[in-house]
KEVEX-788398 format. One record per residue (C-alpha): residue number from 1; residue in three letters; x, y negated, z. Coordinates in nm, 3 decimals. Layout:
// residues N
REC, NUM, ALA, X, Y, Z $
...
***
This chain:
// residues 170
REC, 1, MET, 13.964, -3.917, 1.709 $
REC, 2, CYS, 13.662, -3.943, 1.488 $
REC, 3, HIS, 13.341, -4.113, 1.588 $
REC, 4, PRO, 13.056, -3.859, 1.579 $
REC, 5, GLY, 12.891, -4.046, 1.293 $
REC, 6, HIS, 13.208, -4.039, 1.084 $
REC, 7, ARG, 13.292, -3.669, 1.104 $
REC, 8, ARG, 13.209, -3.614, 0.740 $
REC, 9, HIS, 13.450, -3.889, 0.634 $
REC, 10, CYS, 13.724, -3.748, 0.860 $
REC, 11, PHE, 13.668, -3.400, 0.721 $
REC, 12, LEU, 13.691, -3.527, 0.363 $
REC, 13, ALA, 14.005, -3.726, 0.443 $
REC, 14, ILE, 14.174, -3.420, 0.594 $
REC, 15, LEU, 14.065, -3.203, 0.301 $
REC, 16, SER, 14.200, -3.460, 0.056 $
REC, 17, PHE, 14.529, -3.476, 0.247 $
REC, 18, LEU, 14.568, -3.097, 0.243 $
REC, 19, SER, 14.476, -3.081, -0.122 $
REC, 20, MET, 14.745, -3.335, -0.209 $
REC, 21, PHE, 15.014, -3.130, -0.031 $
REC, 22, ALA, 14.889, -2.806, -0.180 $
REC, 23, ARG, 14.917, -2.941, -0.535 $
REC, 24, ALA, 15.270, -3.053, -0.457 $
REC, 25, GLY, 15.357, -2.701, -0.340 $
REC, 26, CYS, 15.420, -2.809, 0.019 $
REC, 27, LEU, 15.182, -2.569, 0.188 $
REC, 28, PRO, 15.236, -2.195, 0.213 $
REC, 29, ARG, 15.015, -1.974, -0.002 $
REC, 30, ALA, 14.824, -1.852, 0.304 $
REC, 31, ALA, 14.717, -2.205, 0.384 $
REC, 32, TRP, 14.600, -2.282, 0.032 $
REC, 33, THR, 14.507, -1.977, -0.172 $
REC, 34, GLY, 14.418, -2.178, -0.482 $
REC, 35, CYS, 14.772, -2.312, -0.514 $
REC, 36, ARG, 15.024, -2.169, -0.755 $
REC, 37, ARG, 15.382, -2.281, -0.753 $
REC, 38, MET, 15.412, -2.242, -1.127 $
REC, 39, GLY, 15.147, -2.289, -1.392 $
REC, 40, ASN, 14.811, -2.451, -1.404 $
REC, 41, PHE, 14.510, -2.411, -1.180 $
REC, 42, THR, 14.280, -2.154, -1.332 $
REC, 43, SER, 13.960, -1.984, -1.236 $
REC, 44, SER, 14.057, -1.653, -1.398 $
REC, 45, PRO, 14.210, -1.387, -1.177 $
REC, 46, PRO, 14.590, -1.357, -1.195 $
REC, 47, LEU, 14.744, -1.093, -1.417 $
REC, 48, SER, 14.879, -0.780, -1.252 $
REC, 49, SER, 15.247, -0.690, -1.283 $
REC, 50, ALA, 15.163, -0.426, -1.541 $
REC, 51, SER, 14.958, -0.679, -1.738 $
REC, 52, CYS, 15.249, -0.924, -1.735 $
REC, 53, VAL, 15.486, -0.657, -1.866 $
REC, 54, GLN, 15.231, -0.576, -2.136 $
REC, 55, TYR, 15.199, -0.948, -2.221 $
REC, 56, VAL, 15.578, -0.978, -2.262 $
REC, 57, LYS, 15.588, -0.664, -2.479 $
REC, 58, GLU, 15.309, -0.797, -2.701 $
REC, 59, MET, 15.476, -1.138, -2.742 $
REC, 60, VAL, 15.806, -0.976, -2.828 $
REC, 61, SER, 15.655, -0.722, -3.071 $
REC, 62, GLN, 15.443, -0.983, -3.253 $
REC, 63, ASN, 15.717, -1.246, -3.297 $
REC, 64, CYS, 16.068, -1.203, -3.429 $
REC, 65, ILE, 16.212, -1.468, -3.198 $
REC, 66, VAL, 16.060, -1.538, -2.857 $
REC, 67, ILE, 16.198, -1.772, -2.594 $
REC, 68, PHE, 16.057, -1.747, -2.242 $
REC, 69, SER, 16.138, -2.094, -2.118 $
REC, 70, LYS, 16.066, -2.376, -1.875 $
REC, 71, THR, 16.011, -2.726, -2.004 $
REC, 72, THR, 16.272, -2.896, -1.784 $
REC, 73, CYS, 16.549, -2.635, -1.809 $
REC, 74, PRO, 16.863, -2.757, -1.992 $
REC, 75, TYR, 16.964, -2.401, -2.087 $
REC, 76, CYS, 16.621, -2.346, -2.240 $
REC, 77, LYS, 16.666, -2.665, -2.442 $
REC, 78, MET, 17.008, -2.536, -2.550 $
REC, 79, ALA, 16.857, -2.212, -2.685 $
REC, 80, LYS, 16.576, -2.397, -2.866 $
REC, 81, ASN, 16.829, -2.638, -3.019 $
REC, 82, VAL, 17.031, -2.348, -3.162 $
REC, 83, PHE, 16.724, -2.214, -3.344 $
REC, 84, GLU, 16.625, -2.565, -3.456 $
REC, 85, GLU, 16.977, -2.618, -3.591 $
REC, 86, ILE, 16.964, -2.306, -3.807 $
REC, 87, GLY, 16.603, -2.362, -3.913 $
REC, 88, ALA, 16.460, -2.045, -3.760 $
REC, 89, SER, 16.099, -2.029, -3.649 $
REC, 90, TYR, 16.043, -1.906, -3.297 $
REC, 91, LYS, 15.770, -1.857, -3.037 $
REC, 92, VAL, 15.808, -2.034, -2.704 $
REC, 93, VAL, 15.632, -1.931, -2.383 $
REC, 94, GLU, 15.673, -2.215, -2.131 $
REC, 95, LEU, 15.651, -2.037, -1.798 $
REC, 96, ASP, 15.600, -2.356, -1.599 $
REC, 97, GLU, 15.287, -2.426, -1.805 $
REC, 98, HIS, 15.158, -2.068, -1.812 $
REC, 99, SER, 14.886, -1.979, -1.562 $
REC, 100, ASP, 15.078, -1.666, -1.456 $
REC, 101, GLY, 15.427, -1.798, -1.524 $
REC, 102, ARG, 15.577, -1.674, -1.200 $
REC, 103, ARG, 15.447, -1.321, -1.255 $
REC, 104, VAL, 15.561, -1.323, -1.617 $
REC, 105, GLN, 15.907, -1.430, -1.499 $
REC, 106, GLU, 15.906, -1.143, -1.248 $
REC, 107, ALA, 15.812, -0.904, -1.530 $
REC, 108, LEU, 16.100, -1.041, -1.739 $
REC, 109, ALA, 16.337, -0.981, -1.447 $
REC, 110, GLN, 16.213, -0.624, -1.418 $
REC, 111, MET, 16.248, -0.567, -1.794 $
REC, 112, THR, 16.579, -0.744, -1.860 $
REC, 113, GLY, 16.762, -0.733, -1.528 $
REC, 114, ALA, 16.782, -1.114, -1.509 $
REC, 115, ARG, 16.532, -1.356, -1.361 $
REC, 116, THR, 16.683, -1.674, -1.506 $
REC, 117, VAL, 16.542, -1.862, -1.802 $
REC, 118, PRO, 16.557, -1.873, -2.087 $
REC, 119, ARG, 16.511, -1.511, -2.176 $
REC, 120, VAL, 16.558, -1.494, -2.554 $
REC, 121, PHE, 16.435, -1.200, -2.759 $
REC, 122, ILE, 16.519, -1.129, -3.122 $
REC, 123, ASN, 16.360, -0.838, -3.305 $
REC, 124, GLY, 16.234, -0.693, -2.977 $
REC, 125, ASN, 16.568, -0.707, -2.796 $
REC, 126, CYS, 16.670, -0.946, -2.523 $
REC, 127, ILE, 16.992, -1.121, -2.625 $
REC, 128, GLY, 17.023, -1.309, -2.295 $
REC, 129, GLY, 16.992, -1.676, -2.210 $
REC, 130, GLY, 17.086, -2.016, -2.349 $
REC, 131, SER, 17.462, -1.973, -2.324 $
REC, 132, ASP, 17.441, -1.624, -2.476 $
REC, 133, THR, 17.235, -1.755, -2.767 $
REC, 134, LYS, 17.477, -2.040, -2.833 $
REC, 135, GLN, 17.776, -1.806, -2.810 $
REC, 136, LEU, 17.622, -1.557, -3.056 $
REC, 137, HIS, 17.562, -1.844, -3.298 $
REC, 138, GLN, 17.919, -1.974, -3.263 $
REC, 139, GLN, 18.051, -1.622, -3.326 $
REC, 140, GLY, 17.837, -1.590, -3.640 $
REC, 141, LYS, 17.636, -1.302, -3.491 $
REC, 142, LEU, 17.300, -1.475, -3.446 $
REC, 143, LEU, 17.199, -1.514, -3.813 $
REC, 144, PRO, 17.246, -1.143, -3.891 $
REC, 145, LEU, 17.019, -1.055, -3.597 $
REC, 146, ILE, 16.751, -1.292, -3.724 $
REC, 147, GLU, 16.779, -1.170, -4.082 $
REC, 148, GLN, 16.719, -0.812, -3.963 $
REC, 149, CYS, 16.383, -0.902, -3.816 $
REC, 150, ALA, 16.245, -1.110, -4.102 $
REC, 151, PRO, 16.067, -0.820, -4.282 $
REC, 152, CYS, 15.908, -0.685, -3.963 $
REC, 153, CYS, 15.711, -0.986, -3.854 $
REC, 154, PRO, 15.373, -1.138, -3.928 $
REC, 155, SER, 15.370, -1.409, -4.192 $
REC, 156, SER, 15.185, -1.666, -3.986 $
REC, 157, SER, 15.128, -1.772, -3.631 $
REC, 158, SER, 14.802, -1.907, -3.496 $
REC, 159, ASP, 14.966, -2.192, -3.308 $
REC, 160, GLY, 15.223, -2.286, -3.569 $
REC, 161, SER, 15.520, -2.217, -3.343 $
REC, 162, GLY, 15.734, -1.931, -3.453 $
REC, 163, SER, 15.592, -1.738, -3.741 $
REC, 164, GLY, 15.884, -1.501, -3.727 $
REC, 165, ARG, 15.983, -1.575, -4.086 $
REC, 166, PHE, 16.339, -1.673, -4.150 $
REC, 167, GLU, 16.466, -1.791, -4.483 $
REC, 168, SER, 16.842, -1.786, -4.495 $
REC, 169, ALA, 17.005, -2.091, -4.646 $
REC, 170, LYS, 17.257, -1.885, -4.849 $
***
C-alpha cells in the first residue's frame, strides 16, 4: 500500500481520516476516546453523575427560571419564546454546547423522570417541557409561579441571562 519512505504520510492521512469521523460522531467511543457526542472537546475530566446532579441543583437554586435546552430543539425554542413574550428573565443551559451535556441530561432524567428537553424549572420545581410551559401560560398559571420566586433570587447574573428577577406588568 504505502511505499516505505511514505509511511509517515500514510499514517497521518489515516489519522486525519479517523479524526474526521470521530468529530462527526461516526466512530464508537471505544475507537475514539476523545470524542463526545454532545458538547465541546475539553481537556478537563468529565463530571461524575453525582456532580451533574449537584450542578443541576445549583443552577436551579441560584436562578428562578432555568431552561435546560438544546440549540436546535423546536420545543426548547417554544419554551424560551414564552418567557420572552412575558418579559421574564431566565437562565439557559444549552446541553449541546455544554462539555458534559449528555451526563447533565442523564442527571435531569434521573431527577425529573423525563429525559427530553427542554426541562424547565421555576422556583426550584420542574414544570415540564416546552408544551407544558406554553400550556401553563395559556391557562394563566405561569405568571403566578414566576411571581412567587421573584423575592428568592439573586438580583444579578454574571452572564446577563436570567437574573431571576421578574417585574409584573400589572
